[in-house]
Structures are given as C-alpha cells and as structure tokens.
N, C-alpha and C positions, 0 to 999 in steps of 0.2 A: 299705266301710270300709278304711282303711289298716291295715297290719300293726300289731299291738298295741304293738310297740316304738316306733312313731311317734306313738302317741296321747299327748298331753300331759296333765299332771295339774294341776288347780287345786283348792286347798283354800281354802274360803271361810268367812266368819263368824268370823274370828280377832280376838282383842282382848287376851287374857291374855299378858303379856310372857313368862312362863316357857313357856307352851304354844306361843307363836309360835316360840321357839327350838327346842323339841322337834320341831315340825313341819318347821321349816327343815332340820333334820338329815336328813329323809327326801328332801330335794331335789325338792320339787314345782316345776313350771315357773312356776306362778302362785300368788299368795296374795291372798285377797280380804278387804277390811276394809269393814265396813258403816257408812256415815255417815248412817243414817236413824234418828232417835231412837225411833220407835215399835217398832223391831225389838228382839226379845229378845237380839240379837247386836250391838246398837249399840256402837261402840267407846268412846263416852263423849265428853263435851264437851272434855276435856283431852288427848285422845289425840294423840300425836306419834310418828311412826315412829322407832324406835331408829337411832342413827347407824351401828351395826354390822350393820344388817339386810343379809343376803347380796345381793350384786349379781347373782347368777345366778338369782334369783327375781324375776319380774315382779310389780310392785305394782299391784293392782287396787282402785280405790275404788268402792264400790257406793252408788248414790244412787237416790232415788225422788222424782221431781217437784221436785227442788231447783232454786233459781234458778241460772243458769249462772255468775254472778259468784262465788257461794260455792263452787261446784264447782271453779272455776279457782283460787280462793284455797287450798282444801284440797289440791288437786293439787300446787300449787307448794310448799306447806309440807311435804308428805310425799313429794315427788318421785315421784308416781304415774306409772305407765306407761300404764295403761288406766283408762277410766271405764266402769263397767257400769251401765246404765240400766234400772231395773226398773219404771218408771212409764209415763206417757202422753207421754213426750218426743217432740217433733215431729222431722221430718227437718231442719228449719232449726236446731233446738237441737243435734242430733248434728253437723251441719256446723260449727257454731260451735266445738265442742270439738275436732273434727278439725283445723280450721284453726289451732287453738292448739297443735297438735303432739301431741295426746293420741290414743292408740288408743281406739277406741270399740267397746263390746260392747253391743248392744241385745238386751234380754230380751223374749221372748214367752212367755206362760203358756198352756200347751196343755191342752185337754180335748177331748172328742169333737166339740164344736161349733166348734173353732178353724179359721179359714180362713187357710191359709198365704199366700194372696194378699196379706195385710196386710204381709208382709215385703218385697214388691217395691219399695215406695217408698223403702226404706232402703238398698237394695243399693249405692248409690254413696257413702254417707256413713258406713258402718261398716266395721270390720275383721272382726268376727265377729258372728254371732247367738248367743244362748243360749236353748235351749228348756228350760223348767222346767214343773213341774206347777202347774196352776191350782188354788188353794186359798184358805184363809182369809187367809194372809199373802202378801206380795209375793214371798217366798222362804222357804226353810227349813221347808216343810210336812211334811217327812219322808215323802213319798209319791211313788212312781214313777208316771208316766203311761204310757199305752199307746204304747210305742215304735213300734208298727206304723203309727201315724199319721204318722210322719216320711216315709213313702213318698209322702205327698202334697206334700212340700216339693220345690222344684225343684233343690236342692243347689248353687245358684249361689254362695252365700257360705258359707265354712266355718263350722261351728257347734260350740259347747260343748253338752254334754248334762248336765242336772242333774235333781234330783228324788229326794231321799232315797236315793241310791245306796249300797248295801251290798255286801259281798263276794259274796253270793248272786246279785246282779244282773250281775256281770261276765261270766259265761258268756253272758248274753243279748245281749252286744255283737255276737255273731255275727248277730243279727237285722239289724244295721246294715251288712251287707256292701254295698259299692258306694256308700255315702253319704259325704258330705263332712264327716265327723266329725273334728274337730281336737283336742278335749280333753274330758275327763271332769271335771265339777265336783262335788267332794265336800264335804258340809257336815253336815246334820243326821243323816244315816245312820250317822255314826261318832262321835257325841258322848256325853260323860258328862253334860253339861248344856249349855244354850245358850251357845255361844261357846267351849266347852272340848272339844277333841277327845280321844278315847280313842286313844292312840298305838298300842296293840297292834292295834286294829281298823283304824285308818287305814293302818298299815304293811301289814297283810294285803291290804287292797284295792289299794294301790299296787303291791305286789309281784305280785299276780295280774294286774293290767293290764299290767305291764311284762314279763311272762313271754315 
C-alpha cells in the first residue's frame, strides 16, 4: 500500500445540495453520484450538477447496466470525469466510454467465492477497478468484505476499496501493504440516512486516512 498521505478519498452516494457542499469543504478527491433509480441514493430524475461545484473534485457518475447512450448524455450534462459501472457491463461497453474521453471505474463485488481472474479482461479498458462487498444491493450495503481476499488480485490495475468503511476500519488498511490501492470509497458507513453523510463521522474518517 502507498503511504496514507497518497491514498485518495472518494465520497459516494451524494444527492442533497446542502450536504454536497458540506462534503466538498472536506476536499475529497472524488465525489460519486448514483444514476440508478432503484438505489436508495438515486440522485433523482431532475438532478443537475451545480454550476459552482468545485473543480478540484473529480465527478463520478455511478450506473448499473444502463444503455451507453444515456450514460454519455448524463455525463455531458453534468460534466462527469469518471463513469463507475456496478453492473454486468462488457469490455466493449467500457471501451466505448473510454473512447468518448471518460475515465472508467469497473466495480466487482467480492465475497469468498469471487474469482479475481474476472478482472483480467478489463485491464486494457479501465482506469481503475473498485472492489466492493457483494450483498443485496449493487452498492451501499454497509458491510466490509474480507480484505485478505485482495491478496488474490494481481495488482495490475490500481483499485478503489469500498464496503461500509468506518473509522474503525482505517487501521486495517495496514493489511493492504504492498497492494495497488489508490483510493478509499466512503459511503454508507458514515451516513445519517441514505444519501446524507454525517459530516462529523466523515471528517473523522478522512482525517484518519490522511494522517
């Protein structure tokens, strides 16, 4: 693992305008917005990124098995930097987005039976992988998976780590020594309610990671 000062922060599942501004003040490197209607953190049909959204935060749109034309439309409207794909999107699908000038983050949901060989086919068409906990939902299950499983990953493509991360989990990042971890994805582990982050809890986690 890289030194903790180099680990980037992504806060995902944002939708409330006031809460977005509060989180932005903590200066995360990435902020994620979920464009998947069944999600309890769905941004809503009328969502539009605020004109004064900080330039120093990368905008990540989260999608699940959405048609690529709609993804590209939403990306243009909201000036997204990255597309995070939580579904069964193919290598060809990822390549289409990448060729459109978008960064691509492909998500894999991990449990004890997950085979990391599945990631190999995507290595030429993504910028990052994101490893999340396999659960009832495509994301935001508020559960941490067994990070020791990441030792089975070949570490070729840098990855984001997600899965109900709370302040108590930050010390366990030492388990990831020598791995190609680029960012911690924070979402359900610091929420007051779906889509609304507890700023005190979030600040504690961010400060602990950045020590």
